[in-house]
N, C-alpha and C positions, 0 to 999 in steps of 0.2 A: 749706265745707259744699256735700256732694255733692246734685246738683238732679237731676230727676226728668226723663228724657225719655219722652215721647211719639215713638212709630216707628206707621207702616202693617205689615202683612202684609211687601206686596211690600219693604219698607226689609228688614226682617227675609228672606227669601226671598234676596234678593239678597245681602246680608252672609252668608249661611249657605254661598250657591253659592260666593263669591269664596272666601273661608275655608277651604272644602276644594276649593279646585285646579278646579272643576267652569266657572268662567268661562274666557274666549278670553283667556287670560294666556301668556305667553313658558312651553315649556314649563321646569316647575323639575326637578329631580335628583330621583331615586325617593326619596331619605332624606327629603328635605326634605318630601314629600306625605303619605309616613308619618308623621313628626316632626308635622306642622299636623292629620294624622285621630285619632295619640293612637293605632289600634289600628286594625289590618284583620282581619276575621274570617276564621276558617278554618271548610271545609266541604267535605266528599268527594264531592259533586254535581257530574258533571258530564256533563249532559243539553244543556248549552251547553259552559262551561268553569267551572273552580272557582273560586268567588267572591273570593279575595283576587286571583288573577287578573285577573279583570272589575271587580273594584273602583278597581284600577292602570289598565287598561287604559280606562276611562273618563274616566280623567284626563290621561292622557301619549301615549294612542293605542296605535300597534303599538312593544310596546316588547318589549326580549328579556327573556327570561323568565330566563335566565345572568345577567344583572345582578345581578337579587331574590334567584338562589340564592347570589352572591358577597357581598349583604347579607348573609345569610342563616348559610351554613356555614364562609365562610371570614374575611371583617372580623368574623363575630359582632354587627352590628351591630343585629340583632333574634333575640327567640329568643320561644319559644312558652309563653303562659300565659293566666290569666283575665282576661279584660276587658269587654265584654258580652255574651261568649262568649267560647270557645275561638280566638286570636286571635295573629297577630305582634304583637307589643311591641318597644318600644325597650329595648336594654340601659342606654342612658343612663341610664334612668327606672328602674334595679334598683333603689335604695332605695324607690321605692312601692311596686312588685310585691313586694320582698322584706318589708316590713310586713303585705300579705296574707296570704305565704304564716306568718309569725307569729301572726297575726291568725285563721288558721284554724287553727292547730296548737293555738292558747290558746281557741278554742272551745267551750266543756264540751259543747253540746248535740250540734256536729258530731262530735266525740271518741266520747259517749254511744253515740250511733246506730253509730261504726264499732266501738266495741268489742262491744256486744250483740253486732252481728255474727260479729265476732271468737270470742266464748265461743258461739255460736253452732255453729260450723262449728270445730271441732277441726284442728287444724296448719295452717289458716290464719297464724299469727303465725311459722312454721316455714317457712312457704311465702312471705311477705315477707323474712324475711331469708338464705332461701337467694337470689331473685332479687337481695338485694343484692349478696352473695357474690359472685353471677357474674357481678354488672356490674364488683364491684374484679378480679375474678381475671382475666375474658375482654374484659373493655373493652366497649362501648358491641355491642347488639346491637338487629336489630330482634323486632318482639311475637311474630311467628311462630315467633321461635328462642327465645323464653322460654318453654316447656314445663313441665308437669310428666307426671311417670308414669303419673299415674290421671287424667289430662285432665278431672278436676273441672267442673261447670258448674254456674254460681250464673245465677240471672234475682233481680236485687235492683233497688231504690227510685234509685241511682245509675246503674246499666247493664246492659245485659245481653251473657251471652257463658261464659266462662271465668273464673270467681274471679283468673289471671291478671289479667283485664284491670280487674277492680275493685280491684288491688294499685297497679297502675302509676299508675291512676287518683288513689289517695290519696297514695300516691310522689311522683306530679307537683303537685298540689297541696300539700302540704306542701312542696314545694321541693328534695325528694332529688335528683329525679332527674330530665332533660331532655329533650325531642325534639332530636337533636343532626345528625339527617340525616332526607330523607324520598324512598323512592323513589313517585311514584306518592303513593297515599293511608296506603302502608306505614310507620310511623312507626318508627326506630333510637332506642333509648333508651338512656342512658348518666348519669354519677353526675352531679349540678351542678355539681361544684365542680371535675371535669375539662372542663366545657365554656369554662367562663366567658374572656374576654380577660383580660389583664392589663391593663386601666386599669379595668377595674370600678369604680362606686364604692359604698365602704363605711360610707357613713355609715347609723345606724342611727334611723328617724323615728318620731318619736311617733303618734299617731293624729291628733291636730291638725294636725301639719305632713303627715301625709299625704289628709286630707281638703281642707284647703288648696289643695295642690297641683293634686289632683285634680279638683276643682270649678272651680280656673280652666282649667285643660285642657278638661273638658267646654264652658263656658261659651263659652271660645273657638271651639272647633268647632264648635260649633252657631252662632254669630254671637249668639247674647243667648238665654238660656233661663229655664224657671221651676226652681223647688228638686225638682220631680215629676221634670220633663225631666231634669235633671241626674243623678238617681236613680238613672235607667236606662239614663244613655251612659257612654261609658268605662268604669271600675269598677264597674259595676253593682251596687249594695245595698252597696257598700263605702264608704258617707260619714257613719260617726261622726259627731256633733256639727254635720250638717250646719245647721241652724237658726242656730248660733250664729255656726258659721263666717262665712255668708253676711252676717248680721247686724256682723261685724269686720270685714271686709273693703269694706263698705258704709262703714264709719264712717272707714276709711285710706283712702278716695275708689279701692280696688284695682277696685272696682266700682262701676257706675253703677246706681241702681234705671230700670226703664222699663216703658213699658205701651203696649199694643199698642192701637191704635183701635178696630180691630175686636173684639178682647177685653179689656177693659176689667176684667174683673174678676182676669186674672191678672197674678200680679207676674213681671216679668223680670227680666232681671240681664244687663247688658252691660256686659265689659271694659275699661277704660280705654284700655289701648294699642288699640283697635279703634276707638275714636272717630273718629281721622282717618280710617282708611278707609269709616269708615258716611258720614262725611263726604264724603268723595269719590265714593261711591258717589249720593249724594243729589242731588249733585251734576250727576251726569251721567255719570261716568268710568264707563261701567258697559259689560263686552264680553259680548253672550248669544254662547253657542254649545249647540249641541244634540248631546245625546250618549244612549246607553245607559244603566240604571242596574241592577245586581245586584241580585236579593231582598233580599241583606242588607247591601248598599248604606249605609254609615254616614249619610248625608243623611236614609235612609227608612227605618232601623230600628227608629225609635222610630214607632209605625203612628199611634197618636192624635196625636203631633204633625202626622205628613204630612198627615192629613185637616183637622187647625185650619188650616194654614198655606196646604195647597194644595188644599183640597176635593177630596183624593184616596183614594179610599178601597180600600186594599190587604191583600191578605194573600195571603200563599205557598197553594199548594195541593198541594204534594207529599205529602200524606197524605190529598187527598180523591180517594174513587174516580172514575177518570177518566168515569164517567156523569153525576158531581154538581159537576165544574168549572165553574165561571162563566170564567174566561178559559183555563187553559193550568197543566201542571204545572212550569212556570221560566219565568213570564212577564218580560218586564223593561222596566219604565216608561219613557216618553219623557220625558225633560228637554228642553225648547223654550227658552232662555232661564230666567227663571225659572219656569216653569210646567211642570205635568207635564200632557200632554195626550194622552196614549193610552199603550198598552201593547202589546209584541207577544211571541208565543211561539212561539219558535227550538226548533232542535233539530238540532246538529251529529250529521252520519252521516262518521264518520272512515275507513269503509271505501270512500266515493264521493266524499268528499273535498266533501260538498254543505250547505250550510247552508240547513235548511226554515226558513222562516217561514212554519208553518202556518194563523197568524192576526192580524189586526192590526186593534187596538182603535181608535177615536178618541173622546175623552172629550166627553159635550156641551157644544157651543158653543167646541170644538178650530178652532185656525186653518184655513182652505184655500186656504192661498195657494199657488203652486209653488214660492216661498221655502220653504215649511214642509216640502212634498213632497218639495224637491231635497235638504234638509240634512236631511231622515229617511233618504232613500234613500242621500245619504252617508256615515249613521252604522252601518247596516247594511251595507254595501260595507267600511267598514272594518274593521267586526265581523269579518266573511268572509272579511278578510285577514289579521288577527288568528289569526282560529283554523286560517289554513293551508286555507280552502276553497278550494274552483277553483270554484266556481259558487252560485249564489242561486238555492233555488225559494219559488217565490211560491205561499202558500194561499189563503184570504179577505182581502179586503183593504177598508177604507171604502169606497163611491163616490166621496165628497170625495177620497181621496186613490186614489183608482185607478191614477196615472201612479206609484204607487212598482213596478209588475210592469215596467217598462219599466228601472229602475234596476238596478245588476247582474249 
């Protein structure tokens, strides 16, 4: 019979940080990091660096982007698909995402919306078929090269821009086409059947199999999680029958029910395979480190969970007018051991090779030790090196961390 565990928020923070390779341990292989995260979000904003690179830097330090490109395009160990957002996901987990593709194709409400749009815009079906024909005949093409003679434009609830963009998104989420290469933010599209490696797993999963796998993956990545937290993590919104699946996994003793002392009304789940790691952490085997996190980092992408466990309110302000921003355009939280103690507002000037730290903010009761300031400074210097910056320019810094201006 499964026993209910009682943990503290600190226990869970440390377990999540360790499971996500943010504790001080030996540098793991890149693919192992992505495997344990489950997915790494993609986003085109490069005020500092693209988020997928920042997420990996936070865990690996100064790594070679070429190694990631090899994993993606030569070894094809990763592909781009929808997880909790558009992300890099594991090819070895293709049966899960193939189920997601079928689920989307079979979603009657989704198909009805698209069919309505097709009906309202004559020629769209022909355009879709034309795009597929071009990819069959010419091979992979960049988005900019997939043009139509009349350059039709359309603003829709799914995306904005050319009709072509909406159709590409439709074909991608259906699993008919994939990104087969990227140069910067330019995607090269190809037929999915031409991308996959020879060892692609071919099993067809049921909805229950997909939910069982994804739920366990999300829980392990989060350390422990509630049903609500599972639903918005990893394969966001794609957990059919989750309540029954969790109940069955507890019955099988695959999952352990957990109560958090500070949050007694919430029901959490811990994966049984992580119990030994949790016990090691509770026994004092915990190696804290300091780093900076992307706004889209897997550890903090669930803003409600972040606030509940770190007392850290965070919202990205890229869409907020500059005069109304509280902290800055692309602010990176500071992870210090198992605490989020502040945030920096950086901007990389690639013309002058300068990393500008426009503002630094300390949370209330943030530590003021020399060690704290030194480790924050080392993290900023590490980021600068990764970005290729030759110098760091400091702006506003809290008085208690004033010595930061002497670092870098």
